[in-house]
N, C-alpha and C positions, 0 to 999 in steps of 0.2 A: 801499784794499783791497790785499792781497798774496796771493800764491798759492804753493803747494808743488807741485812736479812730480816724480813718480817715473817715470823713463824710462831703460832699459826695465824692465818688471816681470820679475823673475827666476823661474826654475824653473817656467815654463809653456811650452806649445807655441805659438809665434807671437810677434808683436810688438804691444805695447800700452803705454799709459802711464796714470798716474793723476794727475789735477789736483785739488788741494784749494784752494778759495778761502776766504780769511779776511777777516772784516770789520775795521774799524778797532780793535776791541777784542781782536782776535786769536782770535775765536771762528769756528768753521766755519760758512760760509754756504751753500756748495755743494760737491759732490764728483762727479767724472766719471771713468768708466772708458772711455778712448778706445781704440778699435781702429783702428790706423793703416794696417795693410797692406791692400791691395786686390787681390782676384782676381775675375775675372768668369765663373766657371764656368757659371752659369745662362745667360749670354748666348752664350758661344761653343759651348755644346752645341747651339744652334739650327742646323738644317741637317744635323745628323748623323742617321744611321739609328738607330732606337731600339735595335736589337740590339747596337750598339756601346757603349751607355751603361754596362754593367757594367765594362767595361775603362777607359773614359774617366774615369768618376767615381771610380774607385779611386785616380786620380792626384791627387785633391783634397788628400789628407793622407798624411803618412808614418807616422802612428800608427794611425788608425782607418780605413785604406783598405779593410779587409775588411768593415766595417759598410756603407760606401757601396756596395761591390761587391754585397753581399747585398740591400740595400734596392733598388738599381737592378734587379737580376734579378727581384725580386718585382713591381716596377712593370711590367716587361716581360712577366711572366707574365699580368698583367691585360690588357695590350694584345692578347696572343694569345688571351685567354679560356680559359687552360688551367689545370688543377689538376695540380700536379706529383705524382709518385709518392711513396709513403710513404718509400721509401729515400732519394730525393732530398731530401725534407724533413729527414730525420734527419741526412743529411750536411751540409746547410746549417746545421742547428742545432749540429752538432759544430763546424763552422767558426766559428760565432758564439761558442761557448764559448771557443775559442782566442783570439778577439779580446778578450773580457772578461778572460781570464787574463793575457794579455801586457800589456794596457794598464793594468789595475789594479795589477799588480805594478810596472810602470815608475813609475806615479804615486806609490804609497805609499812604496816603498823608496828612490827617488832624488829625488823632487821634494818630498814632504811630510815624510818621516821626520826630516830634519835639524832641523826646527822642533820636532818632538815629542821627539826624543832629546836635543837639546842646548839646547833652550829658545828660545822666540820672540825673546827679547831678548838672546840670546848674540851674540857678535861675528860679523860676516860671514865672517871668516877661518875660523871653526869651523862656521858654519851652512851646510854645503854637502856635496855628495856625496863630495868628496875626504876630508873629515874622517870621513864615514861609513865609507869603505873602510879608513881608518887605524885608527879607534877601535872599529868594530863590523864586523870583516871577515866574520864568519860571517853576520851579517844581510845584508851587501852581497851575499854569495854566494847567499843565498836568493833575493834579488831577481833576480839573474842567472839562476838556475836556473828560477824560475817563468816568467820572460819567455821563456826559451829553450824551455820546454815548450809554452807557448801558440803560439809560432811554429813549433814542430815539427809541430803539428796542421796548420797551413797547408801546410807542406812535404810532409807525408805524403799530404795530399789533392790538392794541386795541383802539387807539384814545385818550389814557390818559397816563400820566406818573406816576400817583399814584393811588393806590387802584383800579386796573384795573378790567375790566369785559371782559374776553376773553376765558379762559379755562372753559368749561362747561361739565357736565356729558355727555359722548358720543363723546367728541372732542373739537373743538373750534368754535367760533361763527362768524368768519370772515376770508376770504382768504387774503393772502398777495398780494398786488399789485406789478407787475413787476417793476414799477418805483421805489417803495420803496426798493425792493430787490437790485436793481442796485445802489441806493444811499448809502445804508448801506455798500455794497461791496467796494465802492469808499473810504469810510472813514476808513476801517479797517487797511490798511497799515500804516497810520500815527499813529493809536492807538497802533499797534504792536511795532512801534519804541518807543513810550512813555513807554510801558510796559517793553521793553528791557532796556531802560534808568533807570527805577526804579530798575530792577533786578541788573544792574551793581552797582547801589548805595548800595544796601543791601549786595552784594558780597564784595565790598570794605570795608564796615563796618565790616563784619564778619572777613575778613583778618586782619584788623587793631585792632580788639578787640577780638581776638581768645580766650583768657582766659575767658573773660566775657561770650562769646557765649557758650563755652563748659561747664561752671560751674554754670551759673545763673539758680537757681531753677531746676536743672537737677535731674530727678528721673525716675525710670522705671514704666511703666504702660502698660496695654493692649490698643489696638487701634481698632476702629470700623469704617467701611465705606462701601459704595457700590463699586462694581467692575462689569465690563461687562463680557461677556461670555469668553473673552480672558484674563481676569485678569487685564484689563486696568482701569485707573481712569475713573469714571463714575459719572455724576450728576443726570441724570433723572431716570434710571431704572437699573436693574441688581440684583445681589445677595448681601446680607449682609455678610461681612467677618470680623471676629475678629482675630487679631494677638496678640501673646504674645510679651513680651519685648525682646525675643531672636529671633524673626522673624518667629516662627512657626505658622501655621494656627491652631487656637483653634477651630473655628466653621465657617462654610460657609453654609448659608441657604437662602431660599426664604423669602422675606420681610414679607409676611403674617404670617410667623412663628416666628416673633420677640419675642413674648411672652414667648417662651421657652428659650430665651437667656437673656432677660432683665426684671428685677423687679424694683420697685420703693419704696423708703423709704422717711419718712418725719422727720424733726427735729423741735423742738419748737422755734428755734432762726432764722428761715428763712422761707419765703413764697415760696421758690423754692424747688421742689422735688429733690431727690437724686437717680437717676437711678444707677443700679449696675449689674454686671454680676451675674446672678442668682446662678450659680453653685459654686461660691466662697463666696456668702453671703455678707451682709452689715457690715462694710464698705470695706471689703477686696477686693470685686469685682470691684475695680475702673478701669475705662477705659477712654480713651479720643477720641473725634471726632474732625472734622474740617480739615483745610488744612494740618497740620502736620500729623494727623491720616490718611487722605486719601492717601497721598504720601507714608506713611508707609505700608498700607494694599495693595496698588496696586503694581502689578509686573512691569508695564510700563505705559507710557502716549502715546496715539495713534497719537498725532500730532508732527511733526518733531522738531520745535523749543522748545516746552515745554519738549519734551523727552530728548533733549540734556541738558537742564538746570536741569532736574530731576537727570540725571546721575551724574552731578557735585554735586548736593545737597546731594546725597546719600553718598558722601565721608565723610560727617560729622558723619556717623553712623557706626554701626556694624551689620552684617547679614541683611542688608536692613532696619534697624530700626534707625531712628534719634530721640534721646530723648531730645535734648536741647530745652528748652522752647522758647528762643528768636528766634529760627529758624521757629516758626510759621509764622513770617513776611516773611521770605524767601519763605516758601512753599506757602503762600498766593499770592505772586507775580508770582510764577510759574503757579498757577491756573488761575490767571488773564490772562497770556499769552495763556494758553491752551484754555480758554473760547473764546478769540478773534480768535484763529485758528479754533476752533470748529464752531463758528458763520460763519466764512468765508467758511468753508467746506459745511455747511448747505445751505448757500445762493448761492453757486456756482451751486447748483442743481436747474435748472429751474422748476423742478416738485414741488418744494416747493410752487409754486404759484397756484397749482391745487385747484379746488373748491370742491374736494372730502374730506371734512373736518369734517363730522358729521355722526354718526351712531345712528339712532333712536332705542330706546329699552324701555321696561318696567322693573320695578323692579323685580329682580329674586332672590335676596338674602336679608337677614336681617342683614348683616354685611359687612363692607367695610374697607379696610386698604390701605392707600396711603403712600408710602415712597419715598422720594427724598433726595438729598444732597443740603441743603441750604448753603449759604455762610459760616455759622459758624459750619456746620456739619449736621449729619443725622437728618432728620425731619420726624416724624411719626404722621399721622392722623388716628385714629381708631374710626369708628362710628358703633353703634348698632341702628337699626331702627325697628319699628313695621311693620305690614303688609300694613299700609297706607303710609309708608315712613317717619314717624315722628321719629326724633332722640330721643332715649330713654337713651342713654349713649354716652358720647364723651370723648375720652382720647387723649391728645396731649402730645407727648414727643418731646421737642424741643432741638436743638443743645446745647444751653447754659446749659440746665438742665443736659444733658449727662455729661458735663464737671464740674458739681458742686463739686463732690468729689475732682477732680484734681485741681480745682481752690483753694479750701481750703488747699490742700496739698502744692500748690505752695507758698502761702503766709506764711505758716508755715516754709518752707525751707528758704525763703528769710529772714524772721524775725530771725530765729535761726542763720543764717550765718552772719548777719550784726548788730544785736542789742546785745551788750555786756555790762554787768554791768550797764544796764539802760541808757547807753549813746545813744541818738537818735538825729541824724541830719536830716535836711529837705530832703537831698538827699536820705536818707534811707527810709523815708516815701514814696518818689516817686518810689523807687524800688518796694515797695509793690504794688503800683498802676500799675507799668509797668508789673508786673507778671500777674495781672488780664487783662490788656489791650492786652497781647499776645493772649488771647483766643477770643478777640473781643466780649465780652458777649452782648447779646441783652435781657435785663431783662423784657421788656414789654411782649415779647413772653413767658417768662419762668415762670411767677408767677402764680401758681395755688395752690390749697390746697385740702386736703382730709378731709372730715368731717368739724368740726367747725374751724374757724380761731383762732389759738392760740393767747393768749393775756397775756402780763405780764406788770404790773404797779408797779414801784418802788416809794415809798414815802421817800424822802430824806430831812433831816433837813437843815436849812441855813448853818450849819457848815459842811455839806457834809456827815453826818452820816445817814446810811440806817435805817429807822424806821420800815418800813413794806413792804412786797411784796404781791401783790394780783395777782393771776394768774388763767387763764382758759386754760385747755389743749386743 
């Protein structure tokens, strides 16, 4: 038996590798997506005061820090037993649209588009962001501008573009100035034009590469995401809905009851946990989250331009479910457009500049759960505190972890479809990376452990012979 190792996987956030095991005939027997980095955020949050958590957990990640910030504040609201004001909610929603805009723009324009523009099997020298800047400078500038606009929302609300301090238990800590409201509104039409340009690009790619789109790592799974009271796409609040591969609703429940739906497993070859649908067990209870999943679980999109695009997008599926992995990119751009329309709608309401932004309250519960939709999918913060407000236990289920089973399934599908009789070309290796990049994993967020850190040491002779294996479970 031999194996192929891709390390590191390029154009993702964080460090990971892929291992493909081949049998004696050169056919794929197993495939693994190993998450190698380890961070212990859940553990070292223990002992902190709950009201510190929105600031602490925003340090988990350099990309989706705002999502952790907001989810944490929502969990803290629950501990206080407080319902925030309408203005505070709108400001948090605006903050979250900025997160979606800046993250989706970063992923599509700089991490994913080289494969789409230059070809999955183009040379590594061309298949990168440097080539994008050289050959498609206007497109590269669009990515910069959209990401800058998303981060400008952070800055105008909180005074900072990174690791912000804005959402607090009970609301937010600053009102929006009317001048900033008007400036953001002025920028949105141009941003919408750029998002629509990117959507046209991905639609053209889908039409020209229909066979690839429909067959690349395509498999059935369940899908999970938030929906509002009308069943529309939702980022900030609402109910958790899980749909089956045939479009039927499996479960729909309040986010605080997520524990009745989701369980977590661990494997000794990855530091990332494996969430699964509890009623089907591990590993059969695989489901997916993120842009593709959100458009699958939602009945509609509430903004006109994104709604039109979603209807066209749904033509790639059956019973309202789109299974093609490469269409994660298409779904991501529809969400980018929706986030811009949503931001415009929020900013057109002058009441968003109200100073009624905070509800004072004392701790009333010993548990708090905050759930939102981060760029990569459903994000859950769950805190247990004592009577003094000290964190006793912290559980974070992040989007990338939800997709862990599906990412492993995806590379297995690609490996088995393209690796035959041990023949491996560079383009095939990139296809394995493309499968992972479709999910836009953020591994800094996702690496936690239960119990001791598993450890395996292999002692190998200079001739490559395995002499001894030392392991700790």
